[in-house]
ZAMARGU-4260 file (C-alpha; in steps of 0.2 Angstrom, whole numbers, plus 5000, padded with zeros to 4 digits):
<rodrens>
0) 5107/5143/5084 | 5114/5154/5070 | 5105/5153/5053 | 5120/5145/5044 | 5122/5131/5057
5) 5103/5128/5056 | 5104/5127/5037 | 5118/5113/5039 | 5109/5104/5052 | 5092/5104/5043
10) 5101/5098/5027 | 5109/5084/5037 | 5092/5079/5045 | 5083/5079/5029 | 5096/5068/5021
15) 5096/5056/5035 | 5077/5055/5036 | 5076/5051/5018 | 5089/5038/5020 | 5080/5030/5034
20) 5064/5030/5024 | 5074/5020/5011 | 5081/5007/5023 | 5063/5005/5032 | 5052/5004/5017
25) 5063/4997/5003 | 5076/4986/5012 | 5065/4982/5027 | 5081/4984/5037 | 5079/5000/5048
30) 5095/5006/5058 | 5085/5016/5071 | 5069/5015/5081 | 5053/5023/5077 | 5056/5034/5093
35) 5073/5040/5086 | 5065/5044/5069 | 5051/5054/5077 | 5064/5064/5087 | 5074/5068/5071
40) 5058/5073/5063 | 5053/5084/5078 | 5070/5093/5077 | 5068/5096/5059 | 5050/5103/5061
45) 5057/5115/5075 | 5071/5121/5064 | 5059/5125/5049 | 5047/5134/5061 | 5061/5145/5067
50) 5069/5147/5050 | 5055/5145/5037 | 5067/5149/5023 | 5075/5132/5026 | 5060/5123/5020
55) 5063/5113/5004 | 5051/5104/4993 | 5060/5087/4997 | 5059/5090/5016 | 5049/5075/5024
60) 5040/5089/5034 | 5031/5094/5018 | 5022/5078/5015 | 5006/5086/5021 | 5002/5104/5021
65) 4994/5108/5004 | 4977/5117/5005 | 4961/5107/5001 | 4957/5108/4982 | 4940/5113/4974
70) 4942/5100/4961 | 4955/5090/4952 | 4964/5095/4936 | 4969/5083/4923 | 4986/5078/4917
75) 4990/5070/4900 | 5001/5054/4900 | 5016/5055/4888 | 5014/5037/4885 | 4996/5029/4888
80) 4994/5019/4903 | 4985/5004/4895 | 4974/4990/4903 | 4980/4972/4902 | 4973/4958/4893
85) 4967/4944/4905 | 4970/4926/4906 | 4961/4914/4917 | 4969/4897/4915 | 4986/4890/4909
90) 4980/4886/4892 | 4976/4905/4889 | 4994/4909/4896 | 5002/4897/4884 | 4992/4904/4870
95) 4998/4921/4874 | 5016/4914/4873 | 5012/4906/4856 | 5006/4923/4850 | 5021/4932/4856
100) 5033/4920/4847 | 5022/4921/4831 | 5023/4940/4831 | 5042/4940/4834 | 5044/4926/4821
105) 5054/4915/4833 | 5053/4898/4842 | 5066/4903/4855 | 5062/4903/4873 | 5055/4920/4879
110) 5061/4927/4895 | 5047/4935/4906 | 5046/4946/4921 | 5032/4941/4933 | 5026/4949/4949
115) 5010/4949/4959 | 4995/4959/4952 | 4991/4972/4966 | 4973/4975/4968 | 4974/4994/4970
120) 4974/5010/4959 | 4987/5013/4945 | 4997/5029/4947 | 5010/5038/4938 | 5024/5048/4946
125) 5034/5061/4937 | 5051/5066/4944 | 5061/5081/4937 | 5079/5082/4942 | 5076/5069/4956
130) 5061/5079/4964 | 5043/5072/4964 | 5035/5085/4953 | 5018/5078/4949 | 5007/5062/4951
135) 4991/5057/4943 | 4979/5043/4941 | 4978/5031/4926 | 4961/5039/4922 | 4955/5033/4904
140) 4973/5028/4900 | 4977/5044/4891 | 4973/5057/4904 | 4972/5056/4923 | 4968/5067/4938
145) 4982/5077/4946 | 4983/5069/4964 | 5001/5076/4968 | 4996/5083/4985 | 4989/5067/4990
150) 5003/5056/4984 | 5015/5066/4993 | 5007/5060/5009 | 5012/5042/5005 | 5028/5037/5015
155) 5033/5024/5003 | 5034/5037/4989 | 5050/5046/4990 | 5049/5065/4988 | 5067/5065/4981
160) 5076/5051/4972 | 5092/5044/4980 | 5108/5047/4970 | 5117/5032/4963 | 5135/5033/4956
165) 5131/5020/4942 | 5115/5028/4937 | 5114/5047/4936 | 5097/5054/4941 | 5087/5058/4924
170) 5081/5075/4920 | 5064/5068/4919 | 5058/5051/4924 | 5040/5044/4923 | 5037/5030/4935
175) 5021/5019/4935 | 5015/5009/4950 | 5000/5003/4961 | 4994/5012/4976 | 4986/5000/4989
180) 4981/4998/5007 | 4988/4983/5016 | 4976/4971/5025 | 4981/4976/5042 | 4980/4994/5038
185) 4963/4991/5030 | 4956/4982/5045 | 4962/4996/5057 | 4954/5009/5045 | 4937/5000/5045
190) 4938/4998/5064 | 4940/5016/5066 | 4926/5020/5054 | 4914/5008/5063 | 4919/5016/5080
195) 4914/5033/5072 | 4899/5025/5066 | 4904/5028/5048 | 4901/5014/5034 | 4916/5003/5032
200) 4925/5002/5015 | 4920/4986/5006 | 4937/4981/5001 | 4955/4988/5001 | 4954/4993/4983
205) 4939/5004/4985 | 4947/5012/5001 | 4964/5016/4991 | 4954/5023/4977 | 4943/5034/4988
210) 4958/5040/4998 | 4968/5046/4983 | 4953/5056/4977 | 4951/5066/4993 | 4951/5085/4989
215) 4959/5087/5006 | 4976/5080/5007 | 4975/5079/5026 | 4962/5066/5025 | 4973/5056/5013
220) 4987/5057/5025 | 4977/5048/5038 | 4974/5033/5027 | 4987/5019/5027 | 4992/5020/5008
225) 5007/5011/5001 | 5014/5010/4984 | 5024/4997/4973 | 5032/5003/4957 | 5031/4991/4942
230) 5038/5001/4927 | 5043/5017/4918 | 5037/5028/4905 | 5048/5042/4897 | 5065/5043/4905
235) 5076/5057/4898 | 5095/5054/4897 | 5095/5035/4902 | 5090/5019/4893 | 5086/5001/4899
240) 5088/4985/4890 | 5076/4975/4900 | 5061/4977/4911 | 5070/4968/4925 | 5085/4981/4924
245) 5072/4995/4925 | 5065/4987/4941 | 5083/4986/4949 | 5087/5004/4945 | 5070/5010/4952
250) 5075/5001/4969 | 5092/5009/4969 | 5084/5026/4966 | 5073/5024/4982 | 5057/5018/4974
255) 5049/5003/4981 | 5046/4987/4970 | 5037/4971/4975 | 5051/4959/4982 | 5041/4945/4975
260) 5045/4950/4957 | 5054/4936/4947 | 5063/4932/4931 | 5055/4917/4922 | 5064/4908/4908
265) 5050/4903/4897 | 5031/4902/4899 | 5031/4886/4910 | 5042/4895/4923 | 5029/4909/4923
270) 5015/4897/4925 | 5024/4889/4940 | 5027/4906/4947 | 5008/4909/4946 | 5005/4892/4956
275) 5017/4898/4970 | 5010/4915/4972 | 4992/4908/4972 | 4997/4896/4986 | 5005/4910/4996
280) 4990/4922/4992 | 4982/4921/5009 | 4998/4924/5018 | 5002/4940/5010 | 4999/4956/5019
285) 4990/4964/5005 | 4977/4959/4992 | 4982/4953/4974 | 4970/4946/4961 | 4983/4937/4950
290) 5000/4939/4943 | 5007/4950/4928 | 5018/4942/4915 | 5028/4954/4904 | 5041/4951/4890
295) 5057/4956/4899 | 5067/4962/4884 | 5061/4980/4881 | 5067/4979/4862 | 5055/4965/4860
300) 5041/4975/4869 | 5043/4989/4856 | 5042/4976/4842 | 5027/4968/4849 | 5018/4985/4851
305) 5000/4987/4857 | 4982/4984/4852 | 4969/4997/4854 | 4968/4996/4873 | 4982/4984/4879
310) 5000/4980/4875 | 5004/4963/4866 | 5019/4960/4877 | 5010/4958/4894 | 4995/4948/4901
315) 4987/4947/4918 | 4985/4929/4924 | 4970/4931/4935 | 4964/4921/4951 | 4947/4914/4952
320) 4934/4928/4956 | 4929/4932/4974 | 4912/4939/4968 | 4896/4929/4964 | 4878/4932/4960
325) 4864/4927/4971 | 4847/4934/4976 | 4840/4945/4991 | 4828/4934/5000 | 4824/4948/5013
330) 4831/4963/5021 | 4831/4965/5040 | 4836/4979/5052 | 4848/4976/5067 | 4850/4988/5081
335) 4868/4991/5088 | 4874/4996/5106 | 4873/5015/5102 | 4856/5013/5094 | 4861/5013/5076
340) 4850/5004/5064 | 4859/4994/5051 | 4850/4985/5036 | 4856/4968/5032 | 4852/4957/5017
345) 4848/4939/5019 | 4854/4930/5004 | 4851/4914/4995 | 4867/4905/5001 | 4881/4906/4989
350) 4900/4901/4989 | 4911/4916/4987 | 4930/4912/4987 | 4927/4896/4996 | 4916/4902/5010
355) 4897/4901/5010 | 4889/4918/5011 | 4870/4920/5017 | 4871/4938/5024 | 4878/4954/5018
360) 4878/4971/5026 | 4869/4985/5017 | 4877/4999/5028 | 4863/5012/5028 | 4848/5018/5019
365) 4858/5030/5008 | 4868/5015/5002 | 4853/5005/4998 | 4845/5020/4989 | 4861/5023/4979
370) 4862/5005/4973 | 4843/5003/4972 | 4843/4986/4981 | 4826/4978/4983 | 4820/4962/4990
375) 4820/4949/4977 | 4834/4957/4967 | 4848/4947/4959 | 4864/4955/4966 | 4883/4953/4964
380) 4891/4950/4981 | 4909/4950/4986 | 4920/4945/5001 | 4936/4954/5003 | 4948/4960/5016
385) 4941/4950/5030 | 4925/4961/5031 | 4907/4956/5031 | 4901/4951/5013 | 4894/4966/5004
390) 4882/4968/4989 | 4892/4976/4975 | 4878/4980/4963 | 4861/4975/4957 | 4860/4965/4941
395) 4845/4975/4934 | 4844/4964/4918 | 4837/4950/4929 | 4823/4960/4937 | 4806/4953/4934
400) 4795/4967/4941 | 4791/4958/4957 | 4805/4966/4967 | 4800/4976/4983 | 4808/4992/4987
405) 4815/4994/5005 | 4810/5007/5017 | 4819/5010/5034 | 4807/5009/5049 | 4801/5025/5058
410) 4801/5016/5074 | 4814/5004/5082 | 4811/4986/5076 | 4815/4979/5094 | 4807/4991/5106
415) 4796/5002/5095 | 4803/5018/5101 | 4806/5033/5090 | 4819/5033/5077 | 4829/5049/5072
420) 4842/5054/5060 | 4852/5067/5067 | 4860/5081/5056 | 4876/5076/5048 | 4874/5058/5051
425) 4870/5044/5038 | 4862/5032/5051 | 4845/5032/5059 | 4846/5029/5078 | 4834/5022/5091
430) 4834/5035/5105 | 4829/5023/5119 | 4845/5018/5129 | 4835/5005/5138 | 4831/4996/5121
435) 4834/4978/5124 | 4844/4977/5108 | 4856/4991/5114 | 4857/4983/5131 | 4862/4966/5124
440) 4875/4974/5112 | 4882/4984/5126 | 4884/4969/5138 | 4891/4958/5124 | 4904/4972/5121
445) 4908/4974/5139 | 4911/4955/5141 | 4921/4954/5124 | 4938/4947/5122 | 4947/4964/5121
450) 4936/4971/5135 | 4934/4962/5152 | 4935/4945/5143 | 4921/4936/5152 | 4923/4918/5146
455) 4907/4909/5143 | 4896/4925/5142 | 4891/4923/5124 | 4877/4929/5113 | 4863/4916/5118
460) 4866/4918/5137 | 4866/4937/5136 | 4850/4937/5126 | 4842/4926/5140 | 4849/4937/5154
465) 4841/4953/5146 | 4825/4945/5140 | 4821/4938/5157 | 4825/4954/5165 | 4840/4948/5175
470) 4851/4962/5169 | 4848/4979/5162 | 4866/4985/5161 | 4883/4978/5162 | 4884/4984/5180
475) 4870/4971/5184 | 4881/4956/5179 | 4891/4956/5195 | 4875/4955/5205 | 4870/4938/5197
480) 4869/4924/5209 | 4870/4905/5206 | 4852/4901/5208 | 4847/4915/5196 | 4858/4908/5182
485) 4854/4889/5185 | 4837/4891/5178 | 4842/4897/5161 | 4843/4886/5146 | 4859/4875/5145
490) 4865/4882/5161 | 4867/4868/5174 | 4875/4871/5191 | 4893/4867/5184 | 4890/4879/5170
495) 4884/4893/5182 | 4899/4890/5193 | 4911/4892/5178 | 4902/4908/5173 | 4903/4916/5190
500) 4921/4911/5192 | 4925/4919/5175 | 4916/4935/5180 | 4926/4935/5196 | 4942/4933/5187
505) 4937/4947/5175 | 4936/4960/5189 | 4955/4962/5189 | 4958/4971/5173 | 4968/4985/5166
510) 4962/5003/5164 | 4963/5003/5145 | 4952/4987/5144 | 4940/4994/5156 | 4938/5011/5147
515) 4936/5001/5131 | 4923/4990/5139 | 4912/5005/5144 | 4907/5007/5126 | 4910/5026/5125
520) 4905/5032/5108 | 4920/5034/5096 | 4932/5026/5109 | 4939/5010/5102 | 4954/5000/5108
525) 4967/5011/5102 | 4960/5027/5109 | 4956/5018/5126 | 4974/5014/5127 | 4979/5032/5123
530) 4967/5039/5136 | 4973/5026/5149 | 4991/5029/5146 | 4989/5048/5146 | 4978/5050/5162
535) 4985/5035/5171 | 4970/5032/5182 | 4951/5031/5181 | 4948/5046/5193 | 4959/5058/5182
540) 4951/5052/5166 | 4933/5055/5173 | 4938/5072/5179 | 4946/5077/5162 | 4938/5092/5153
545) 4937/5094/5134 | 4952/5106/5134 | 4963/5093/5143 | 4957/5079/5131 | 4961/5090/5116
550) 4979/5090/5122 | 4981/5073/5115 | 4985/5073/5096 | 4974/5057/5093 | 4959/5066/5101
555) 4948/5078/5091 | 4933/5088/5096 | 4921/5074/5092 | 4930/5062/5103 | 4933/5074/5117
560) 4915/5079/5117 | 4909/5061/5118 | 4921/5057/5132 | 4915/5072/5143 | 4897/5068/5139
565) 4899/5050/5144 | 4906/5053/5161 | 4895/5068/5164 | 4879/5056/5162 | 4873/5052/5179
570) 4867/5035/5174 | 4884/5030/5167 | 4893/5037/5183 | 4881/5026/5194 | 4885/5011/5183
575) 4904/5014/5185 | 4902/5016/5204 | 4892/5000/5205 | 4906/4991/5195 | 4919/4997/5207
580) 4909/4993/5222 | 4907/4975/5216 | 4926/4973/5216 | 4930/4978/5198 | 4948/4984/5199
585) 4955/4993/5184 | 4973/4994/5187 | 4981/5011/5186 | 4994/5013/5172 | 5011/5022/5173
590) 5012/5038/5164 | 5025/5033/5150 | 5033/5048/5142 | 5046/5037/5133 | 5038/5020/5130
595) 5051/5007/5134 | 5047/4995/5120 | 5047/5009/5107 | 5053/5003/5090 | 5051/4985/5094
600) 5040/4973/5085 | 5033/4956/5092 | 5025/4942/5082 | 5015/4929/5092 | 5013/4911/5086
605) 5005/4896/5094 | 4995/4895/5111 | 5001/4904/5126 | 4998/4896/5143 | 4997/4910/5156
610) 4992/4924/5144 | 4979/4925/5130 | 4986/4932/5114 | 4975/4948/5116 | 4982/4951/5134
615) 5000/4949/5127 | 4996/4961/5113 | 4989/4973/5124 | 5004/4973/5136 | 5016/4975/5122
620) 5007/4990/5115 | 5005/4997/5132 | 5024/4998/5133 | 5025/5006/5116 | 5029/4990/5106
625) 5020/4984/5091 | 5012/4967/5089 | 5012/4962/5071 | 5003/4948/5062 | 5017/4943/5050
630) 5036/4940/5052 | 5049/4951/5043 | 5067/4956/5045 | 5060/4971/5055 | 5053/4959/5068
635) 5062/4960/5085 | 5055/4944/5092 | 5044/4929/5088 | 5035/4923/5103 | 5032/4904/5101
640) 5019/4895/5111 | 5012/4878/5110 | 5009/4871/5092 | 5017/4886/5083 | 5013/4888/5065
645) 5023/4893/5049 | 5028/4909/5057 | 5041/4900/5066 | 5049/4893/5051 | 5049/4910/5043
650) 5058/4917/5058 | 5072/4904/5057 | 5074/4908/5039 | 5076/4927/5042 | 5087/4924/5058
655) 5074/4933/5069 | 5076/4929/5088 | 5063/4916/5094 | 5058/4917/5112 | 5046/4908/5124
660) 5032/4914/5135 | 5043/4916/5150 | 5055/4927/5141 | 5041/4937/5135 | 5035/4940/5153
665) 5052/4945/5158 | 5052/4958/5144 | 5035/4964/5149 | 5039/4965/5167 | 5055/4975/5164
670) 5054/4983/5147 | 5072/4990/5149 | 5079/4973/5148 | 5072/4970/5131 | 5087/4975/5121
</rodrens>
C-alpha cells in the first residue's frame, strides 16, 4: 500500500473506531461485534507500524504506550474542585432547599438536577481543540496529580471529542467526572489477584484510586476502569444556561454521563428520586453511596457561590453507612490449598449494611503491621463489593492498654511444618504439600461448582475423608467405596450412593473445567479456558513448553513457569494418570480461531433443567460469547428458565429477545445458527 492510501485508510479507521466507541460506551447501541472491532484495531496497528508517521495523538492505538513515570507532577485546577456538603435524611435535604431559597430571596420552586453519587475518584479532564491534553486527580481541591497517561487507557474516556454541528468544539474545555470500577469488573479483578496470591482490594473505590495512581500506565490499562462525567469547569468560547444543558452537550461530544441523571422540579421530587435510586441500588452494576442534588440554573449557582470547602448550590444525600465499629475477639490463621497462611479476625458480631459480620480478612502480616491491628482492638469494618468483610482501621482512641500484638507463626498451625516467606512474596507459606489443610482445600477446589462439580462433597465431608485418612489427594476420591463412606458422620447408605453417583457423573467433564480443577497456581477459570481452547487436548497442554505457552497473550512468564512446573512434577503426573485410569474423561476442545458467538451477550435468569447456570456460562464463553449478569440494550438473548426474576421484565421493556433452554442448547450446539 502506498503511503497516501495508507494515510487515508488510517484516518478512516480512526474515525470509525472513535465512532464505535461512542455507540458502545455512551449509547449502549453497538453496530459491530467485538470481533469486527478487534479486526479494525489490528489493521490500524499494522498500518501505524508500517508507517509510523501516521500515528496521531487521538489514535485509539495510543491509549497505552507511555513510559512509566518516576513520580507524579501536580496540576493546578482553574476552578477549585470542591467537596460536597452531606445530608443524611429528608429533613436535612429540605433544610438545604430552604437555605437556597433564603439566599436567593425567593419562594419559587427550585429546579434541581439529581444523579447517583458514584463511589469512585474525582478526576478533571482538559480538552484543547477537541483533543485530550491533560487529566488530573481532585487532590486537595486546588491542585491535583497529573494522571494523563493513566486516564488515556480508560476506554470510556474519548481521546478526541466528537464534532457536533450545533455546538462547535471549544478551544479549551474542562470536564469533571468520577472514575470507578464496576462490580463485575471488581469481582474479576479480585479473583485474578487471589489466583496470583495477591491481597484482594477491599472495595471498588480503593481499587479505582490505586489503579489511577500507578506510575506504570500498562498496569492501569489492565484494570477495568470506567468514567461518568458530571460537570464542567472553564469552557472557552461557549456558555451554558443550566447544568442539565451542560450534561446533554457533554454526551453529544462523546463524553459519558450517567443515564440515571434526572431533572427534578422542586425538592420533594429530588427526595422521591433518592428513594427510587435507593431501592434500585443493589441492582446497579456499580457502587454508589447516595445521590447528588444540584441547583440546575447555572446563573443561580453563581449567585449562591460557595463556602470555604463546598458549594452552596449542591448537596450529597448519603445512604446509610456500610461501615460499623466492633471489637477483635481473636486472630486465627488459615492455610489455603497452595500453603499460604492468611490471618483472619474473629469479631464481636455486628450488622453491616443489613448483614451480620463476625469474621474479617486481614490479608497478610504486612497489612496487619501497617494498620497495627491487635487482639482486643476496637476497629472499623466494612462490607462492600461482594467481598469478605475487611478491617478498615483501628480506632486508637478506644485502646485500653490490654490489647495484644499479633505475630505470624513460624510453623504451620495445622501440620507443624516449617513456614517460609519467599523473596518477592507478601505471604508466608507452609512448604509441606501433604499438610491436611492444603489437601482439604485442594480437594474442595477440585470438587467445586466451577471445577468437576461433585454434588454433595461439601466442607464437612471433605474434612472427615482427609482426617480419617481415606483420601490424601483428589485422585483418591474415585477409589472410594460404599462401605468406606457409610461409616462417616451423617452418611447413611442412601447418602453414600448419592455421593458415588455424583462422582461418577463428574467423570464426564470438559477440558477447561478439568484444568481448573487441578489447582495449578495462577491458573483460574479464565486462564484454564484460554489454555484448553488453545491446546485443545490434555496431552498437548501437558507437553507444552514455556515458549509455547508464552505465545498466548494472556500468559506471562509467571503463569508459563507455573504450568510447566506443575506438569513436570512426578506426583502431579501420577495423580492425573490415576484420574484418567479411573474414568475421568476431559473432553477435548475444538481449536477455535474465530469464536462463533463472538460479540454476543447472554443473560441467564431462572432455573435451567438440564444445565446448571455455571455449565451454560462455560459453554457460552467457550464459543466466544459473553455471559453477563445484567440486561441492557447490548444483550443478544435473555435465557429464561423456571421462575425467572426481574431480568425478564427488563428484557421485555428493552425489546431484547427472550429464549428458552431448548433454544439455548440449539445455539450452543451449532453456534453458527445463533444469528
